[in-house]
Backbone bond lengths (Angstrom), bond angles and torsions (degrees), N, CA, C in turn:
res aa  C-N    CA-C-N  psi(-1)  N-CA   C-N-CA  omega(-1)  CA-C   N-CA-C  phi
1 M - - - 1.459 - - 1.518 108.63 -
2 L 1.338 116.28 137.38 1.451 121.31 -179.04 1.515 108.72 -127.06
3 V 1.315 117.77 125.89 1.457 122.73 178.07 1.515 107.79 -103.33
4 V 1.331 117.22 123.27 1.463 121.79 -177.69 1.518 108.75 -128.70
5 R 1.317 115.09 162.36 1.457 121.67 176.75 1.521 108.11 -111.83
6 G 1.319 117.20 121.58 1.452 121.80 -178.55 1.510 112.25 -76.75
7 K 1.357 116.01 175.78 1.454 120.40 -179.18 1.524 112.07 -66.51
8 D 1.338 116.97 -22.16 1.461 120.67 177.52 1.520 112.50 -84.65
9 G 1.347 116.69 0.80 1.456 120.65 177.57 1.499 114.96 89.24
10 K 1.326 118.67 -4.96 1.453 121.41 -179.13 1.518 110.85 -88.38
11 R 1.311 115.40 146.00 1.453 120.52 177.93 1.517 109.94 -84.11
12 Q 1.327 115.14 139.73 1.447 120.63 177.91 1.517 108.86 -132.43
13 I 1.313 116.27 147.40 1.459 122.89 -176.35 1.526 108.61 -116.05
14 T 1.311 116.33 135.80 1.462 121.19 176.38 1.512 108.48 -135.15
15 R 1.280 116.65 154.15 1.462 122.65 178.65 1.522 107.80 -114.95
16 G 1.334 116.87 118.68 1.458 121.68 -179.49 1.515 111.81 -88.24
17 E 1.322 116.32 164.19 1.456 121.83 176.62 1.522 109.06 -93.08
18 E 1.338 118.41 -150.20 1.460 121.52 -176.29 1.523 112.19 -76.90
19 D 1.343 118.37 -19.26 1.450 119.31 179.29 1.523 109.48 -106.27
20 S 1.333 116.64 173.82 1.458 122.04 -176.21 1.514 112.17 -101.22
21 L 1.348 118.24 18.75 1.458 120.90 -179.80 1.524 110.22 -62.58
22 T 1.325 117.35 -38.02 1.458 121.18 179.09 1.516 111.05 -59.14
23 E 1.348 115.80 -45.67 1.455 119.95 -179.38 1.530 111.57 -65.81
24 M 1.342 117.14 -36.22 1.467 120.20 179.58 1.528 110.98 -66.10
25 V 1.327 116.86 -41.30 1.458 120.33 179.28 1.520 110.83 -66.62
26 L 1.337 116.37 -41.61 1.458 120.10 179.56 1.517 111.98 -64.05
27 A 1.330 116.51 -33.17 1.462 119.72 -178.26 1.520 111.89 -65.59
28 L 1.332 117.60 -21.99 1.458 120.87 178.43 1.521 112.37 -77.78
29 S 1.326 117.05 -22.72 1.464 121.13 -175.50 1.514 113.69 -115.11
30 F 1.316 116.89 -18.09 1.453 120.37 -175.45 1.526 109.60 -125.99
31 A 1.312 115.56 151.78 1.465 122.05 174.89 1.521 108.14 -98.10
32 Y 1.324 116.08 128.31 1.460 120.04 -179.10 1.524 110.10 -67.84
33 D 1.293 115.18 136.84 1.459 122.15 176.20 1.521 107.41 -105.31
34 S 1.334 117.13 110.87 1.464 120.55 -176.42 1.518 112.04 -62.91
35 M 1.335 118.12 -23.28 1.449 121.12 179.65 1.525 111.98 -83.31
36 A 1.343 116.45 -20.15 1.457 119.21 -175.31 1.513 113.03 -109.45
37 Q 1.342 117.64 -21.61 1.453 119.73 -177.15 1.529 109.94 -64.89
38 C 1.303 116.91 132.34 1.457 120.06 -178.93 1.515 109.69 -157.21
39 L 1.305 116.06 160.32 1.457 123.06 173.88 1.518 107.67 -117.44
40 A 1.323 116.00 125.92 1.460 120.04 -177.64 1.512 110.50 -79.07
41 Y 1.323 116.62 143.56 1.454 121.27 175.54 1.528 109.77 -71.87
42 K 1.325 114.56 154.73 1.465 118.96 176.39 1.525 109.76 -66.14
43 Q 1.312 115.70 147.10 1.445 120.42 174.94 1.527 109.46 -70.62
44 V 1.326 116.46 154.95 1.457 120.79 -178.34 1.525 110.85 -61.86
45 A 1.327 116.55 -32.58 1.462 120.37 -177.01 1.524 112.50 -66.32
46 V 1.321 117.16 -27.19 1.465 120.70 -177.59 1.528 111.51 -106.69
47 K 1.315 117.51 11.91 1.455 120.96 179.77 1.523 110.48 -68.25
48 V 1.327 115.91 134.92 1.459 121.75 179.16 1.522 108.59 -88.39
49 R 1.301 116.42 125.88 1.453 121.68 -177.83 1.528 110.43 -115.94
50 P 1.320 117.74 145.75 1.469 120.17 175.90 1.519 111.33 -68.51
51 V 1.319 116.14 165.03 1.458 121.02 -175.83 1.525 109.43 -94.33
52 P 1.339 118.20 144.20 1.474 120.89 177.13 1.524 111.04 -73.91
53 G 1.297 115.75 151.50 1.456 120.95 179.35 1.509 110.89 178.03
54 T 1.304 116.19 178.52 1.465 121.72 179.12 1.518 110.09 -98.64
55 M 1.312 115.34 148.14 1.457 122.12 -179.58 1.522 110.10 -98.02
56 P 1.329 118.81 115.72 1.467 119.73 175.31 1.519 110.96 -68.77
57 S 1.305 115.57 161.48 1.471 120.05 -176.19 1.519 112.33 -64.99
58 G 1.338 117.93 -27.75 1.463 119.74 -178.17 1.510 113.93 -70.95
59 I 1.338 117.29 -14.10 1.455 121.13 -179.76 1.524 111.63 -88.06
60 R 1.306 117.52 -16.41 1.462 121.30 -175.12 1.516 111.56 -60.28
61 I 1.315 115.53 135.39 1.464 121.82 179.12 1.519 108.74 -87.24
62 V 1.315 115.95 126.30 1.459 121.84 -177.36 1.525 108.59 -98.31
63 R 1.315 115.72 124.05 1.467 122.72 174.65 1.525 107.29 -120.78
64 R 1.305 117.00 123.20 1.457 119.61 -174.62 1.525 109.98 -155.64
65 F 1.305 115.50 164.80 1.457 123.00 171.61 1.523 107.42 -108.03
66 P 1.333 118.90 106.67 1.466 119.42 -179.85 1.516 113.33 -64.57
67 E 1.314 116.88 -18.90 1.458 121.76 177.72 1.515 108.64 -152.19
68 D 1.290 116.32 160.70 1.455 121.13 -179.21 1.533 109.30 -72.70
69 P 1.332 118.46 116.50 1.471 119.49 -178.73 1.522 113.64 -60.54
70 L 1.334 117.24 -29.63 1.463 119.67 -178.17 1.526 111.98 -70.84
71 E 1.334 116.90 -24.74 1.454 119.62 -178.48 1.523 113.50 -80.68
72 I 1.327 117.32 -17.30 1.466 120.29 -177.83 1.523 111.83 -107.75
73 L 1.331 116.70 10.56 1.459 119.30 177.18 1.523 110.38 -67.40
74 L 1.313 115.35 137.99 1.456 120.66 178.38 1.528 109.94 -75.18
75 S 1.300 115.63 142.43 1.461 120.04 -178.97 1.525 110.35 -74.99
76 I 1.328 114.67 148.09 1.461 121.42 -179.09 1.525 108.28 -113.72
77 S 1.307 115.82 131.55 1.460 120.86 -179.69 1.527 110.08 -77.79
78 P 1.338 118.05 137.41 1.480 119.65 176.28 1.523 111.86 -69.67
79 Y 1.315 116.74 -13.67 1.466 121.89 176.79 1.529 107.90 -120.13
80 P 1.329 117.66 77.59 1.466 120.88 -174.62 1.519 111.22 -62.22
81 P 1.323 117.02 141.87 1.466 120.40 179.15 1.519 110.96 -75.83
82 L 1.306 115.85 169.92 1.448 121.26 174.70 1.524 110.05 -70.59
83 F 1.319 115.70 171.68 1.458 120.35 -174.94 1.530 110.64 -60.04
84 V 1.319 114.96 133.30 1.464 122.51 177.45 1.524 107.70 -119.91
85 L 1.317 117.06 134.28 1.458 121.06 -178.77 1.524 110.34 -61.48
86 R 1.337 116.31 134.61 1.450 122.93 179.70 1.530 109.05 -123.08
87 T 1.334 115.01 163.59 1.461 119.30 179.72 1.526 111.93 -78.63
88 H 1.322 117.17 -28.30 1.455 120.75 -178.03 1.525 112.24 -108.02
89 L 1.302 116.48 -50.63 1.456 121.25 177.84 1.521 108.53 -92.28
90 T 1.322 115.45 86.06 1.456 121.31 -175.89 1.526 110.66 -83.90
91 K 1.312 114.96 172.66 1.455 120.05 179.42 1.522 111.04 -65.77
92 E 1.332 117.25 -35.81 1.458 120.96 178.64 1.531 110.95 -62.96
93 R 1.326 116.86 -40.39 1.451 119.44 179.52 1.525 111.66 -71.14
94 M 1.306 116.79 -34.20 1.459 119.33 175.45 1.524 110.69 -65.18
95 E 1.323 116.42 -36.03 1.455 119.44 177.11 1.519 111.31 -68.69
96 D 1.336 117.26 -33.60 1.464 119.97 176.95 1.529 111.09 -65.27
97 I 1.332 116.18 -37.07 1.465 119.49 177.29 1.527 110.76 -65.97
98 G 1.322 116.63 -33.92 1.458 120.62 -179.02 1.507 113.87 82.70
99 L 1.337 116.87 15.23 1.463 119.83 -177.03 1.525 112.14 -70.29
100 L 1.320 116.64 -46.88 1.461 120.29 -175.35 1.520 112.28 -67.84
101 S 1.340 116.88 -22.81 1.465 120.32 179.39 1.516 112.56 -100.86
102 N 1.328 117.50 7.09 1.456 121.54 -178.98 1.524 109.83 -70.67
103 T 1.330 116.46 132.56 1.459 121.01 -178.84 1.527 112.55 -101.79
104 F 1.333 117.43 -5.88 1.458 120.03 179.87 1.534 111.08 -75.51
105 L 1.329 116.55 -36.98 1.459 120.90 180.00 1.527 110.72 -91.65
106 W 1.308 115.90 153.72 1.446 120.84 172.90 1.532 109.36 -69.14
107 P 1.315 117.30 155.81 1.476 119.54 179.77 1.525 112.90 -56.66
108 E 1.340 116.88 -38.47 1.462 119.00 179.80 1.530 111.21 -65.28
109 K 1.329 117.23 -38.01 1.455 120.22 178.40 1.525 111.74 -69.02
110 R 1.329 116.47 -36.18 1.467 119.25 177.11 1.524 110.76 -63.14
111 Q 1.314 116.92 -40.46 1.450 120.80 178.25 1.526 111.42 -67.67
112 L 1.339 116.00 -34.20 1.463 119.28 179.28 1.533 110.50 -67.76
113 V 1.330 117.16 -44.78 1.468 120.25 177.46 1.525 110.37 -63.43
114 A 1.323 116.89 -40.03 1.465 120.18 178.54 1.525 110.82 -62.87
115 Q 1.324 117.11 -37.40 1.464 120.13 178.29 1.531 111.06 -64.42
116 V 1.327 116.89 -41.48 1.465 119.97 177.71 1.525 110.51 -61.26
117 L 1.311 116.97 -40.67 1.464 120.20 178.87 1.517 111.14 -67.29
118 W 1.319 117.90 -39.45 1.462 120.81 179.52 1.525 111.33 -63.21
119 L 1.323 116.06 -42.61 1.457 119.37 -177.70 1.528 112.56 -69.37
120 N 1.320 116.73 -22.44 1.470 121.01 -177.75 1.528 111.50 -119.62
121 E 1.313 116.41 32.05 1.456 119.60 -174.93 1.526 112.99 -66.44
122 K 1.327 117.88 -24.23 1.467 119.77 179.59 1.531 111.90 -70.56
123 G 1.305 117.42 -16.97 1.461 120.54 178.09 1.514 113.53 -92.17
124 L 1.326 117.94 3.12 1.452 121.95 -179.65 1.526 110.02 -101.02
125 A 1.316 116.48 137.74 1.466 122.35 178.33 1.522 108.81 -122.50
126 W 1.321 115.62 131.75 1.461 120.77 -178.20 1.521 111.48 -104.44
127 N 1.303 117.32 -11.02 1.457 121.34 175.74 1.521 108.27 -155.10
128 K 1.319 117.41 175.86 1.455 121.85 -175.59 1.526 112.24 -68.43
129 I 1.318 117.73 -24.52 1.460 120.13 179.86 1.522 110.58 -70.64
130 E 1.321 118.40 -32.29 1.456 123.02 -176.56 1.525 113.55 -89.43
131 K 1.323 118.43 -4.80 1.457 120.47 -170.44 1.527 113.21 -66.73
132 G 1.364 118.40 -35.82 1.456 120.34 179.44 1.524 112.45 71.44
133 R 1.346 115.68 -165.99 1.466 122.06 179.93 1.524 109.27 -139.83
134 F 1.345 115.10 168.46 1.452 120.03 178.16 1.525 110.02 -62.08
135 C 1.324 116.40 140.76 1.458 121.41 178.68 1.526 109.08 -69.20
136 E 1.327 116.42 136.71 1.462 121.00 -178.59 1.515 112.48 -70.27
137 D 1.331 118.38 -14.17 1.458 119.97 173.13 1.530 111.30 -68.38
138 Y 1.322 116.82 -25.07 1.459 121.62 179.34 1.528 111.68 -99.61
139 F 1.343 117.67 -38.57 1.457 122.56 -177.36 1.526 108.38 -129.26
140 S 1.307 116.95 117.44 1.459 120.14 177.64 1.522 109.83 -71.16
141 P 1.350 118.52 150.83 1.469 120.84 179.97 1.524 111.97 -59.82
142 V 1.323 115.10 149.74 1.459 121.71 -177.88 1.527 109.73 -79.68
143 K 1.332 116.34 128.00 1.457 122.29 177.08 1.526 108.68 -109.68
144 I 1.329 116.05 131.34 1.461 121.91 -179.88 1.526 108.48 -96.72
145 L 1.322 116.41 118.19 1.455 122.19 179.10 1.525 109.03 -92.09
146 V 1.328 116.83 123.58 1.459 122.12 -178.30 1.522 109.35 -127.67
147 Q 1.323 116.08 159.85 1.451 121.44 173.98 1.526 109.91 -86.84
148 E 1.322 116.80 170.89 1.454 120.27 179.69 1.527 109.97 -62.60
149 H 1.328 115.78 138.25 1.456 120.24 -174.72 1.517 109.54 -161.54
150 M 1.319 114.79 170.64 1.465 122.11 171.84 1.520 108.48 -99.18
151 P 1.336 118.75 135.81 1.468 120.05 178.55 1.531 111.24 -56.80
152 W 1.304 116.55 141.72 1.454 122.04 179.94 1.525 110.34 -104.81
153 A 1.314 115.22 154.56 1.468 121.80 177.87 1.519 107.66 -141.87
154 R 1.311 117.15 99.01 1.455 122.49 179.32 1.527 110.51 -89.72
155 K 1.300 115.43 145.66 1.457 121.12 179.30 1.524 110.21 -66.93
156 T 1.328 116.25 134.53 1.463 120.88 179.91 1.514 110.26 -70.98
157 L 1.325 116.63 134.22 1.457 121.66 179.16 1.522 110.60 -72.91
158 L 1.327 115.16 150.76 1.458 120.63 -179.75 1.526 110.43 -75.84
159 I 1.325 115.22 146.99 1.456 122.32 177.15 1.521 108.53 -109.36
160 T 1.312 115.91 130.53 1.458 120.17 179.61 1.528 110.28 -59.79
161 P 1.351 117.95 131.02 1.481 119.39 -177.81 1.519 113.69 -55.82
162 G 1.324 116.73 -28.45 1.463 118.81 -177.20 1.514 114.28 -67.63
163 I 1.320 118.61 -19.58 1.466 120.84 -178.40 1.527 111.82 -114.78
164 C 1.322 117.57 8.95 1.476 120.40 -176.92 1.517 111.86 -59.09
165 E 1.327 117.14 -43.02 1.463 120.03 -178.65 1.518 111.14 -64.05
166 K 1.327 117.36 -39.87 1.455 120.26 178.11 1.523 111.28 -66.24
167 V 1.334 116.38 -39.04 1.460 119.68 179.86 1.524 110.88 -66.10
168 I 1.319 117.27 -42.91 1.463 120.82 179.01 1.522 110.90 -61.47
169 E 1.329 116.62 -44.33 1.465 120.33 178.83 1.522 110.98 -63.32
170 L 1.328 117.43 -39.37 1.453 121.32 178.57 1.526 111.15 -64.52
171 I 1.320 116.70 -41.76 1.466 120.73 178.89 1.519 110.58 -63.34
172 R 1.307 117.11 -42.93 1.470 119.99 -179.85 1.528 110.93 -63.05
173 R 1.306 117.41 -38.29 1.467 119.65 177.89 1.522 111.12 -65.64
174 K 1.319 116.38 -37.79 1.464 119.47 178.46 1.528 111.28 -68.39
175 V 1.318 117.61 -35.14 1.461 120.09 176.13 1.524 110.16 -66.42
176 D 1.329 117.08 -43.32 1.465 121.09 179.63 1.526 112.14 -65.59
177 S 1.322 116.90 -31.80 1.466 120.32 -178.44 1.524 112.83 -88.20
178 G 1.340 118.22 1.01 1.455 120.93 175.48 1.506 114.91 82.97
179 V 1.329 118.70 25.98 1.462 122.20 176.46 1.521 110.98 -92.97
180 Y 1.332 117.47 -41.24 1.454 123.32 178.33 1.523 110.02 -114.70
181 E 1.331 115.35 157.55 1.447 121.90 168.67 1.526 108.01 -151.16
182 T 1.327 116.61 151.62 1.455 120.90 -179.11 1.528 110.73 -68.06
183 F 1.321 115.27 145.17 1.451 119.98 -174.92 1.518 108.54 -163.47
184 Y 1.327 116.27 171.05 1.460 121.64 172.09 1.517 108.21 -139.64
185 S 1.337 115.83 144.00 1.456 120.94 -174.46 1.525 109.09 -165.99
186 S 1.339 115.87 166.50 1.466 121.33 175.63 1.519 111.80 -79.14
187 Y 1.318 117.58 -14.11 1.460 121.70 -178.73 1.528 110.44 -88.04
188 R 1.325 114.81 145.60 1.459 122.06 172.60 1.531 108.13 -148.23
189 H 1.314 116.23 125.28 1.467 119.18 173.71 1.516 109.44 -117.92
190 Q 1.321 116.25 164.43 1.453 121.91 -178.21 1.519 111.55 -86.71
191 W 1.307 114.68 156.77 1.449 121.45 175.58 1.524 108.75 -147.85
192 F 1.318 116.28 158.53 1.462 120.84 178.19 1.518 107.96 -154.31
193 T 1.298 116.73 173.20 1.461 122.07 -177.72 1.519 109.99 -117.41
194 V 1.313 115.37 149.92 1.460 122.45 173.52 1.521 108.35 -129.38
195 A 1.311 115.71 151.29 1.463 121.34 -179.14 1.519 110.38 -84.19
196 K 1.334 116.17 136.91 1.457 121.89 176.46 1.530 109.83 -93.96
197 K 1.313 115.69 169.38 1.467 120.23 -176.97 1.521 111.95 -63.83
198 D 1.336 117.09 -30.90 1.456 119.98 -177.98 1.528 113.00 -85.23
199 G 1.339 118.04 4.88 1.452 121.41 179.37 1.508 114.75 94.32
200 N 1.345 118.51 -10.73 1.454 121.45 178.19 1.526 110.61 -80.62
201 L 1.321 115.67 175.41 1.456 121.75 -178.50 1.519 110.73 -110.04
202 H 1.312 115.18 153.66 1.465 122.13 177.00 1.523 108.00 -131.48
203 I 1.320 117.19 130.83 1.459 122.23 -178.63 1.522 109.52 -88.93
204 I 1.325 115.61 129.54 1.453 123.31 177.80 1.521 108.64 -112.19
205 H 1.333 117.11 128.35 1.460 121.96 178.22 1.534 109.31 -100.21
206 N 1.323 115.49 127.00 1.464 121.49 178.89 1.527 108.60 -86.44
207 L 1.321 116.40 97.22 1.455 122.45 -176.19 1.524 112.49 -103.26
208 I 1.320 116.75 28.28 1.467 120.35 178.77 1.526 112.01 -59.57
209 P 1.353 120.44 -43.42 1.469 118.90 177.88 1.525 112.99 -60.61
210 L 1.327 117.06 -36.80 1.459 120.15 178.49 1.523 110.98 -69.48
211 N 1.315 117.75 -41.28 1.462 120.52 179.55 1.527 111.92 -63.35
212 A 1.347 117.04 -30.00 1.464 120.39 -176.95 1.521 112.70 -72.03
213 I 1.347 118.22 -19.52 1.464 120.86 -178.81 1.522 112.09 -114.59
214 T 1.320 117.99 1.09 1.456 121.73 -179.38 1.525 110.60 -77.75
215 V 1.311 116.56 134.87 1.466 121.11 173.45 1.523 107.53 -72.46
216 C 1.320 116.27 122.23 1.449 121.02 -167.03 1.525 112.34 -74.64
217 D 1.317 113.81 150.89 1.457 123.64 169.17 1.520 106.44 -106.85
218 S 1.312 118.47 116.36 1.465 122.39 -172.28 1.517 113.81 -78.64
219 Q 1.314 117.94 5.18 1.459 119.63 178.98 1.528 110.23 -64.12
220 E 1.318 117.17 138.24 1.448 123.12 177.76 1.535 109.14 -106.95
221 P 1.332 117.10 138.24 1.470 119.05 178.56 1.519 110.97 -67.19
222 P 1.324 117.98 156.79 1.474 120.46 179.82 1.522 110.97 -65.66
223 L 1.303 115.89 154.46 1.459 121.81 178.68 1.528 109.22 -80.07
224 V 1.316 115.68 118.06 1.461 120.12 -174.08 1.522 111.58 -66.16
225 Y 1.324 117.17 -35.69 1.464 118.58 -174.99 1.529 111.70 -65.43
226 L 1.353 117.67 -24.31 1.458 119.28 177.52 1.527 110.94 -67.62
227 Y 1.345 116.14 -38.29 1.458 119.73 176.30 1.533 110.56 -69.78
228 A 1.322 115.73 -37.72 1.463 119.36 -179.48 1.524 111.18 -64.69
229 E 1.338 117.06 -38.50 1.458 119.96 179.65 1.531 111.69 -64.93
230 Q 1.337 117.01 -33.07 1.457 119.78 179.47 1.529 112.18 -69.02
231 C 1.324 116.26 -20.22 1.470 120.33 -178.80 1.525 112.57 -94.18
232 S 1.323 117.43 0.13 1.462 119.64 -178.41 1.527 110.61 -69.49
233 V 1.312 115.12 143.69 1.462 123.70 179.49 1.524 110.44 55.79
234 R 1.298 116.44 38.27 1.467 121.72 177.79 1.522 109.50 -132.69
235 S 1.302 114.44 153.26 1.461 119.53 177.08 1.519 109.83 -82.70
236 I 1.306 116.04 137.51 1.454 121.70 179.20 1.530 107.91 -105.65
237 Y 1.321 115.80 116.91 1.453 120.56 -177.17 1.525 112.39 -90.58
238 L 1.318 116.29 -26.60 1.459 118.54 -173.72 1.521 109.76 -152.91
239 G 1.320 115.92 139.73 1.458 121.52 173.84 1.513 109.72 -125.64
240 L 1.322 117.01 129.46 1.463 122.06 -177.96 1.524 109.33 -113.47
241 D 1.316 115.70 137.18 1.460 121.72 178.42 1.523 107.48 -115.34
242 L 1.338 116.99 119.29 1.458 121.09 179.58 1.521 109.65 -69.55
243 F 1.325 115.91 131.96 1.457 121.88 -175.34 1.525 109.01 -97.69
244 I 1.334 116.51 99.42 1.468 122.86 176.82 1.523 110.03 50.31
245 G 1.312 116.30 65.87 1.461 120.37 -175.13 1.513 114.62 -62.42
246 Y 1.324 118.06 -38.28 1.457 120.26 -177.49 1.530 111.73 -65.38
247 N 1.316 117.02 -31.50 1.465 120.06 -176.63 1.515 113.33 -73.79
248 Y 1.329 117.95 -4.64 1.457 120.80 175.67 1.526 111.99 -85.28
249 R 1.324 116.83 -10.95 1.461 121.74 -171.38 1.516 110.36 -103.51
250 T 1.326 117.76 126.20 1.457 122.76 -177.09 1.525 110.41 -82.72
251 L 1.329 115.52 135.92 1.458 122.09 176.19 1.521 108.79 -94.80
252 A 1.342 116.84 134.38 1.464 121.35 -178.69 1.527 110.64 -59.97
253 E 1.330 116.60 146.19 1.460 120.71 -175.33 1.528 112.11 -60.72
254 K 1.328 118.14 -37.47 1.456 120.89 -178.59 1.529 112.09 -69.94
255 S 1.318 117.79 -17.20 1.466 121.09 -178.98 1.520 112.74 -98.91
256 R 1.315 118.01 -3.65 1.461 119.89 -176.56 1.524 112.49 -76.54
257 D 1.345 117.86 -21.65 1.459 120.04 178.04 1.521 111.60 -57.19
258 Y 1.325 117.18 -37.05 1.466 121.02 -176.12 1.525 112.60 -66.26
259 T 1.318 118.40 -15.92 1.463 121.64 -177.36 1.525 112.47 -106.42
260 T 1.333 117.38 19.07 1.470 121.09 -178.05 1.523 110.46 -72.52
261 F 1.313 116.25 141.83 1.465 121.33 179.36 1.522 109.32 -152.49
262 D 1.323 115.54 154.61 1.459 122.69 175.10 1.511 109.28 -90.67
263 I 1.322 115.32 136.95 1.452 120.93 -177.35 1.522 108.01 -140.40
264 L 1.324 116.96 173.54 1.455 120.64 -173.14 1.522 112.93 -62.63
265 L 1.306 117.96 -23.70 1.465 122.03 -178.64 1.520 112.08 -102.15
266 G 1.340 118.46 11.48 1.463 121.16 178.37 1.521 111.31 123.93
267 T 1.315 115.46 -164.43 1.465 122.13 179.43 1.519 109.59 -93.89
268 M 1.319 116.69 131.42 1.457 121.52 -177.30 1.521 109.87 -139.69
269 H 1.306 115.22 169.90 1.459 120.83 171.47 1.517 109.24 -144.26
270 L 1.322 114.95 168.03 1.458 121.12 -178.16 1.526 110.81 -82.22
271 I 1.319 116.20 143.75 1.457 122.51 175.59 1.526 110.44 -103.38
272 V 1.329 116.28 -16.59 1.460 121.76 -174.12 1.524 109.86 -114.56
273 L 1.326 115.11 175.89 1.458 121.68 -179.75 1.526 109.91 -60.45
274 P 1.338 118.32 121.08 1.473 120.23 -173.97 1.527 112.37 -78.50
275 Q 1.326 115.73 134.78 1.456 120.28 171.83 1.523 108.52 -75.79
276 G 1.302 116.17 137.04 1.450 120.91 -177.94 1.508 113.71 99.02
277 W 1.321 116.86 -10.39 1.463 119.62 175.49 1.518 109.08 -80.41
278 T 1.308 117.58 143.88 1.463 122.30 -171.84 1.526 113.64 -64.40
279 G 1.327 119.10 -24.04 1.454 120.54 -177.67 1.508 115.16 -98.64
280 S 1.333 118.25 -0.24 1.461 120.76 -174.56 1.522 112.60 -68.49
281 V 1.321 117.67 -37.80 1.470 120.34 -175.68 1.524 111.07 -64.48
282 S 1.321 116.90 -46.51 1.469 119.51 -178.28 1.524 111.30 -66.62
283 I 1.338 117.62 -38.69 1.465 120.57 178.25 1.519 110.62 -64.61
284 F 1.321 116.22 -44.79 1.460 120.09 -179.71 1.528 110.99 -63.77
285 H 1.327 117.11 -40.39 1.468 120.68 178.74 1.519 111.29 -63.37
286 N 1.325 117.09 -43.00 1.466 120.24 179.81 1.524 111.61 -67.57
287 D 1.328 117.19 -33.75 1.468 120.05 176.77 1.524 111.10 -63.95
288 I 1.329 116.29 -46.18 1.468 120.01 -179.44 1.526 110.59 -65.28
289 A 1.344 116.67 -39.68 1.473 119.86 178.68 1.519 110.37 -64.33
290 F 1.334 118.29 -35.73 1.463 121.67 178.57 1.525 110.80 -68.33
291 I 1.312 116.58 -41.11 1.471 120.02 -179.30 1.524 111.08 -67.18
292 L 1.321 115.88 -43.18 1.462 119.48 -177.55 1.512 112.49 -75.48
């Protein structure tokens, strides 16, 4: 469902089909209202649910510590040296952090924090290209268990010409960061873009056909309000925002066929845990619980 504001100022509602032709035609006659534009959720009656079944042992995700992390920690000198040029943690990046110019900490403490960052500079990412993924020695690749089916091929949705350049640039960044890779397969699913608050675009993959044949995992995510209630009337010292958590998780090669799609730069598929897949939430929750 798309809510638009016409030239006469009145709001009008239209229901689109599987492609975006309706939205393209409306854009020629109507001005989009950012306060009114919305996408309606699917009704419960038409919700696609995964199929019940048993999980073979080969599908199980292995999470382990191949070695004790405390035993491989690098030693820290009680007399940290002055800043030394590094290949990854450069002086410019240290200045962006503002650590060396911080006046809240003593100079010795600033040098100590800088030393910790220098020793662990390979674990720091300054952009999406450098972020990397979880090591397979700790987290085995995700395997998608499906029932017998015929490969599907959905028609690719049209992209508005006005945002084509932004979409192409976004796709190239995802290829460089290891989210997409070129591929060919009998499967094709739909995808579309949505606008973010900062004006950038976000790609959404329609994985409804995959969810309909996936053997379900009955795990339920934790109730967020229970955690929120525990934080009431308490001081919050720190807030952490997970940076693209799904993209840290590697998808098994045999399961990547199901995520194939046509895009402006050719045919590609996902290399990481797909957003919108029915099993992603439980896997991501178990990963975070294992880390913590």
